[in-house]
C-alpha positions, 0 to 999 in steps of 0.5 A: 316342508322344510325350513331354517327355523331361528329358536333364538338368537344366534347362528347355533340356533338357525337349524332345519326342521319339518313343518307343514306346508301351510295353505293359502287362505282368502286372497293368499298364494302359496309361494314354492320358493327358489332362491333367497338372498341376504341382507343386512337385516338378517344378520341383525334379526339373526343376532337378536338386534330387533325387539319383540322377534316372535321365537321361533321364526323362518328368517330371511326377508327376500326370495323369489319362485313361483306359485304353488297353490291359489287361495279362494278369491285370487284371479290375477295370478295363476299357477306356475307364475314366477313372483318375488314377494315383498319385505312388506306385503301388506304395505300395498302402496302409499306412504309409510303407515303402521298397518303396512309395517306390522309384517315383515317377512323374516321378522314378524311372519315366516320369512324365505328360508323354507320350501314353501310360504304363504304370501297375500296376492296384492304382496307379490310382484312379477318376475322380471323375464330376463333375471333368474331366481337368484337374481330376482331375490334380490329385488324386494329390500336392495332394488326397493331401497334404490329405487326410491333413492333415486326417485327422492334425488329428482335426478335429470341427465347430468345430475350427480350422485353420491353412493357410499360403499358398495352394498347391493343398494349402492350397486343398484343405485348406480344402475338406476342413475346411469339409466336416469343419465346421471353421474355417479362417484362410489366410495370403498375401502377396497381397491378391487371393489372400486375396480369392479365398480367402475367396470359397471359404470361409475364415473368416479371412485374414492377410496376412502382409507387412502383418501380420508377427507373423500368430501373435499375430493367430491367438491373437486370432483364436482368443481366445488358444486358438489353432488345432488344426491347422497345415498348415506349408509355410514351413519354418525362416522360419515354424515357430516362429510355427507352434508359438506359432499352435498350441493345446494338443495341436495337430497340426504337419502339416509338408508343405514348406520353401519358406523352408529346410529347416534349423531352430533350434527352441525346443522349449519350446512343442513340448513344454509345449502337448503338440504332435503333429509329423508329416511327410508324404510324399503318401501311398498309393493307399488315401488317394488313394482317400480322398480321392477318396471325400471329393470326390465326397461333398461335390461338391469341385472344385479351383481350377485356374489357368493351363493350356497345351498340354503343348508348352509344359510348359517355359513352364508349368513356369517359372511355378511358380518364381514362384508368382504364379498362384492355382490349379493349373498344368494341361497338356492332352495331345493325341494 
């Protein structure tokens, strides 16, 4: 089979190679991949920003395809079933644990830039019937993270959510929040992207370049109450303003650190407002399955961005660094 193999950090070290097609063992399935999608973590892995990466490795966490063969003991799946492997295929359910995090697709075990991959049968979900393979490939990291954010926020109709940026997690969170009856405020530095998210249902948008005091604007938009949930992606440069934008008893759901991971934090609003601060590392297979059920129930579709043939994976990964696109970058995988 053909794979894209990363032999060392750097896009120049991502090359097409031929490997033996793996055979599924007991409790495993062989998945023929049809599409992959890119997350910022993939760029970090390719650039060597994670310690202990076992080079050479097949990168890119998220993909979708169909079952090509079954290992011994697999009874819940059939050849031809459309499936999505999870990023953490051994984290079946429950709280985060060291065992569940030991194997991450595209990081410590082979990822989605391959014609075939072997995955534990328990690490798959069924592809929602209304989604294409390209759309389904966006689910594991982005949809699971967004779903866990909405759950953590304990939203009810009339709640208000603040989403920092227009990345795909924010776009999924927008759709989940609207399905929950919540109001949504989104920030971006691009008026074109803000126009797009308003068409997707965002109630209010803020350009943080033209309105640097966006936390004050959030308070104005909520009549001084603040928001019930902040999906915090910025890190160092945005965290203080996220605390200021939060309502009493709100949740700050931390999923990113694009402006830096080291904080000097004023604890006073965290304490006096009784805020809940929660980090998140994607979620379990059960969380992904919940997100997929919500996506099916509400017929949610991801916003897709550029789509390239997987032979141009390096070019696609380079797009992640510029963040000029809107929607998920996907790769078509053809045998």
